[in-house]
N, C-alpha and C positions, 0 to 999 in steps of 0.2 A: 279377848286379850291374848296377845302373844308375849309371854313372859320375857323371852330373850330380846324382844324389841322394846318393851315398855318399862322394864326394870333392869337396873344395872348397879354394880358396886362402885360407889364414888371414888374409892381408893384406886380403881383402875386409871381414872383420869389423872389423879395426883402422881401415881407411879410413872405414867407415860410422860407427864410434864417434867418430872425430875430426871428421867432418863434423857430426854432431849436437852434439858438444862446442863446436864453433866456430859453431854455429847457421847453417851455410851452407845447410842444407836449408830455412831460412826466408827466405833472400835470393836463392836461385837457382831459376829455374823448373825444372820436372821434366825437360824435354828437355835443357836445358843441364846439369843435375845428372848425368844419365846419361852425357853426353859427358865431363863433368868427372871422374867416377869412372873412366872408361876411361883418361883422360889420366893420372890419378894412378897407377892400377894398372900401367900400362905402364912407369912409371918404377921400379917395385919388383920385386925378384926374387920368383918364385912360392915359396910355402911350402905345399905340399899336405898336407892332413890328412883324417882321416875323422871324428874326434870332437873337439869343442871341449875336452872334459875332458882329453884327452891333452895339449893345449898348456898348459892351466892347471897340470897336475900336473908335466909333464916339462920345461917351458921354464924355464931359469934366469932369474932376475930381470934380470940384466945383459943378456941377449939380448933379453928383452922390451922393456926400455928402449931398446935399440938399434933394434929394429923400430919402436917408436913414434916415435922421432926420425926415422927414414927416412920414415915416413908424413907427419909434419909438414913435412919438407923437400919432399916430392913435392907436397903440398897447396899449399904456398907457391909453388912453381914453376908449378903448374897455374893458380893464381889469377892469376899474372902473365900467363900465356898468354891466359886468358879476358879479362882486362882489356885487353890489347893488341888482341884480336880485336874487342871491343865498341867500342873507340875508333876502329878503322879502318872500321867500318860506317857 
């Protein structure tokens, strides 16, 4: 088993989906976006999975909505941090 190939944090997908939805990938340079993703993910609890299909099938809708709301809140907070950092430079 290769852990980095077989196991991943489901929040990574949710964060990337929301970044694309908000088009942040079009307004933030690649290096800053990598730091941004780390900042967002560090605010969220890990949710490790092996297969995406497991989450789609077994995750209750209410829990999925709650996870998406946590992602949005973490992105909002991280945007504030990036904004404050860019204003102080």
